[in-house]
C-alpha positions as CSV (number, residue, x, y, z in Angstrom):
1,M,0.0,-0.1,0.2
2,I,1.4,3.1,-1.3
3,L,0.4,6.9,0.2
4,L,1.0,9.7,-2.2
5,H,0.7,13.0,-0.2
6,G,-1.0,16.4,-2.5
7,L,1.1,19.8,-3.7
8,A,3.2,21.5,-0.6
9,R,1.9,18.9,2.2
10,T,4.3,16.0,3.7
11,S,4.1,12.9,4.4
12,D,2.5,14.0,7.8
13,S,-0.6,15.2,5.5
14,M,-1.6,11.4,5.4
15,A,-0.9,10.4,8.3
16,S,-4.5,9.4,9.7
17,M,-4.9,7.7,6.8
18,Q,-2.0,5.5,7.3
19,A,-2.6,4.5,10.6
20,A,-6.5,3.8,9.9
21,L,-5.0,1.3,7.0
22,E,-1.9,-0.2,9.2
23,Q,-5.1,-1.1,11.6
24,A,-7.0,-2.6,8.8
25,G,-4.0,-5.0,8.1
26,Y,-2.1,-3.1,5.2
27,Q,1.6,-2.8,5.0
28,V,2.3,0.9,4.1
29,V,4.6,3.2,2.8
30,N,4.5,6.9,3.4
31,L,7.1,8.2,1.7
32,D,7.7,12.3,1.7
33,Y,8.5,14.1,-1.8
34,P,9.3,17.2,-2.9
35,S,6.4,18.1,-4.2
36,R,7.0,22.2,-5.0
37,H,10.4,21.9,-7.1
38,Y,9.7,19.4,-9.8
39,T,7.3,18.4,-12.8
40,V,4.4,16.3,-12.4
41,D,6.9,14.1,-14.8
42,Q,10.0,14.5,-12.7
43,L,7.9,13.6,-9.2
44,G,6.6,10.2,-10.2
45,E,10.6,9.3,-10.8
46,L,11.3,10.5,-7.7
47,A,8.0,9.0,-6.0
48,V,6.9,6.4,-7.1
49,P,10.2,3.5,-7.3
50,P,11.2,4.0,-3.9
51,A,7.6,3.7,-2.3
52,I,7.3,0.2,-4.6
53,E,10.7,-1.0,-3.6
54,A,10.4,-0.3,-0.4
55,C,6.5,-3.2,-0.8
56,P,6.6,-6.5,-0.3
57,T,7.6,-8.0,-3.6
58,D,4.7,-10.7,-3.7
59,S,1.7,-8.5,-3.3
60,Q,-0.4,-5.8,-5.1
61,L,0.3,-2.6,-4.8
62,H,-2.7,-0.6,-3.8
63,F,-2.5,3.2,-3.8
64,V,-4.0,6.1,-2.3
65,S,-3.1,9.5,-2.8
66,H,-4.5,13.1,-2.5
67,S,-4.5,15.6,-4.9
68,L,-1.5,16.8,-7.2
69,G,-0.4,12.8,-6.1
70,G,-3.3,11.4,-8.0
71,I,-1.9,13.2,-11.2
72,V,1.3,12.2,-10.0
73,L,0.2,8.5,-9.8
74,R,-1.8,8.7,-13.4
75,H,1.2,10.2,-15.4
76,Y,4.2,7.1,-14.0
77,L,1.3,4.9,-14.4
78,Q,1.0,5.8,-18.3
79,Q,4.5,5.9,-18.9
80,H,5.4,2.1,-16.2
81,P,2.2,0.1,-16.5
82,L,2.1,-2.3,-12.7
83,P,1.7,-6.1,-13.2
84,R,0.8,-6.1,-9.3
85,L,-1.5,-2.8,-9.5
86,G,-4.6,-3.6,-7.4
87,N,-7.3,-0.4,-6.3
88,V,-6.5,3.1,-6.2
89,V,-8.2,5.5,-4.6
90,M,-7.9,9.2,-5.3
91,L,-8.4,12.4,-3.0
92,G,-9.2,15.5,-4.5
93,P,-7.5,15.0,-8.0
94,P,-7.9,17.9,-10.2
95,N,-8.3,14.9,-13.0
96,Q,-9.2,17.6,-15.0
97,G,-7.2,20.9,-14.2
98,S,-7.8,23.4,-11.5
99,E,-9.5,26.8,-12.8
100,I,-6.9,28.9,-9.8
101,V,-4.1,28.1,-12.1
102,D,-5.5,29.6,-15.1
103,T,-6.9,32.4,-12.9
104,L,-3.4,33.0,-10.6
105,R,-0.8,31.2,-12.9
106,E,1.3,34.5,-13.9
107,V,0.0,36.1,-10.2
108,P,3.2,36.7,-8.2
109,G,4.1,34.1,-6.2
110,F,2.0,31.6,-6.8
111,A,4.6,29.9,-9.1
112,W,7.2,30.2,-6.0
113,L,4.0,28.7,-3.6
114,N,3.3,25.8,-5.9
115,G,6.1,25.3,-8.6
116,P,6.4,23.5,-12.1
117,A,3.9,20.9,-10.9
118,G,1.6,23.2,-9.4
119,L,1.6,25.4,-13.0
120,E,0.9,22.2,-15.0
121,L,-2.4,21.8,-13.7
122,G,-4.9,23.9,-15.5
123,T,-7.8,23.5,-17.5
124,T,-6.7,23.6,-20.8
125,E,-5.6,21.1,-23.6
126,Q,-2.1,22.1,-23.2
127,D,-2.4,21.5,-19.5
128,L,-1.1,18.1,-18.4
129,P,-4.4,17.0,-16.8
130,G,-6.0,17.1,-20.9
131,Q,-2.8,15.5,-22.1
132,L,-3.3,12.1,-19.7
133,E,-4.8,8.9,-20.6
134,Q,-7.9,7.3,-19.6
135,P,-7.0,5.3,-16.2
136,D,-7.1,1.5,-16.8
137,F,-6.9,0.5,-13.7
138,S,-9.3,0.3,-10.4
139,L,-9.8,3.7,-9.8
140,G,-12.3,5.1,-6.5
141,I,-12.2,8.9,-6.4
142,I,-14.0,11.2,-3.4
143,A,-14.5,14.9,-4.0
144,G,-15.4,17.1,-1.1
145,T,-18.3,20.2,-1.1
146,Q,-16.9,21.9,1.7
147,S,-14.7,25.4,2.0
148,I,-12.6,26.9,4.6
149,N,-11.2,28.9,1.4
150,L,-14.4,30.9,0.2
151,L,-12.4,33.7,-2.2
152,L,-10.6,30.4,-3.9
153,S,-13.8,29.3,-3.9
154,T,-15.5,31.9,-6.2
155,L,-13.3,30.6,-9.0
156,L,-14.2,27.2,-8.9
157,P,-17.3,25.7,-10.7
158,N,-19.7,24.6,-7.3
159,P,-19.5,22.5,-5.3
160,D,-16.5,22.1,-4.9
161,D,-13.9,21.5,-1.9
162,G,-11.5,25.0,-2.3
163,K,-9.2,23.6,-4.4
164,V,-10.9,21.4,-7.0
165,S,-14.6,21.5,-7.8
166,V,-16.5,18.0,-7.8
167,E,-16.6,18.4,-11.8
168,S,-13.1,18.0,-12.2
169,T,-12.2,15.2,-9.9
170,K,-14.2,12.5,-12.6
171,V,-12.5,11.1,-15.7
172,A,-13.8,8.9,-17.9
173,G,-12.9,5.2,-16.6
174,M,-13.6,5.5,-13.5
175,A,-15.0,2.5,-11.1
176,D,-16.5,4.9,-8.8
177,H,-17.1,8.6,-8.0
178,I,-18.8,10.0,-4.3
179,S,-18.6,13.7,-2.6
180,L,-18.5,14.0,0.8
181,P,-18.9,17.3,2.6
182,V,-15.3,17.8,3.5
183,T,-12.1,20.2,2.7
184,H,-9.5,20.0,0.4
185,P,-7.1,20.1,2.7
186,L,-8.3,18.0,5.9
187,M,-10.0,15.6,3.7
188,M,-7.4,12.4,4.4
189,R,-7.9,12.8,8.1
190,D,-11.9,12.9,8.1
191,E,-13.0,9.5,9.5
192,Q,-16.0,9.2,6.1
193,V,-13.7,9.7,4.3
194,I,-10.9,6.9,5.3
195,T,-14.2,4.4,5.8
196,Q,-15.0,5.1,2.1
197,T,-11.3,4.4,1.6
198,L,-11.1,1.4,3.1
199,H,-14.5,-0.1,1.2
200,F,-13.0,0.9,-1.9
201,L,-10.0,-1.2,-1.2
202,R,-11.7,-4.0,-0.2
203,Y,-14.7,-4.4,-2.3
204,G,-13.5,-2.2,-5.6
205,H,-16.4,0.4,-5.0
206,F,-17.4,2.8,-1.9
207,V,-21.3,2.8,-0.1
208,H,-24.0,5.1,-1.5
209,P,-25.1,7.4,0.0
210,P,-22.4,8.1,2.5
211,T,-25.0,8.2,6.1
212,A,-25.3,4.5,5.3
213,L,-21.2,3.9,6.1
214,H,-21.9,4.6,10.0
215,G,-19.8,1.6,11.6
216,E,-18.7,0.6,8.2
217,Q,-14.6,1.0,8.9
218,N,-15.2,-1.1,11.8
219,Q,-17.7,-4.3,10.8
220,H,-14.8,-4.4,7.3
221,R,-11.7,-5.0,9.5
C-alpha cells in the first residue's frame, strides 16, 4: 500500500490515513516527495519507484493519493504500467485541472508557492491533466463539497472543496465516484473519507449513500 501526499504537503498529512490502513492490516509506505520543486513527470520518477521498492515483492500494489498525488500517479502509470497494481483511491484529484491555476498562474508568488507541478494543473488542453490517458485500472475518486477558502471557491464551479471542483475530480474510466462534505486540505484525515477509502480498497466500490456508512470501518477490518 502506497500513499502519495498532495502539493506543498508532507507524509505527515497522510498520517491518519496511514494509521487506519495499518489497523486494517495493510503494510503502508508513506514517503515524502519534493512536490514544490519539480514537474509532475520528475515527481513520479522521484516518488513512486522508491515506494514500490519498499513494498513486499509478492503483494498487490494499492495506492491512496491526495490532490497532486493522483496526477503524479496517473502520469507515472501511463509511462510505467504495473502488473501488480490493485485498487487506487484518489482524494480531491484535479483530473480535469483547476480553474485556480488558470486564473492565478501569472500572479506574483503563485509559481514560488506551487512550483513547476502546480503550474501544470490548469484546465486547458495544453495543461497536463488534459493530456493524460484514460485510467485503465480500478480507480475510486472521493471529492469534497465544503471549503475553508471562500475566496478561491469563487474561482471554481460549485460544488467544490476550495481547490478543485467536484466535476474536475471526475475522469472517464473511473470505477466509482462519491462526494462528501469535506474540504480539500483536510479530507484525508476525515473519518468518513477513511472509511470509504477502506471500503473501495477491499471491494472496488464505495458505499452509497454515505449515511449508510456508520460503523462500516470497523465492520470490514
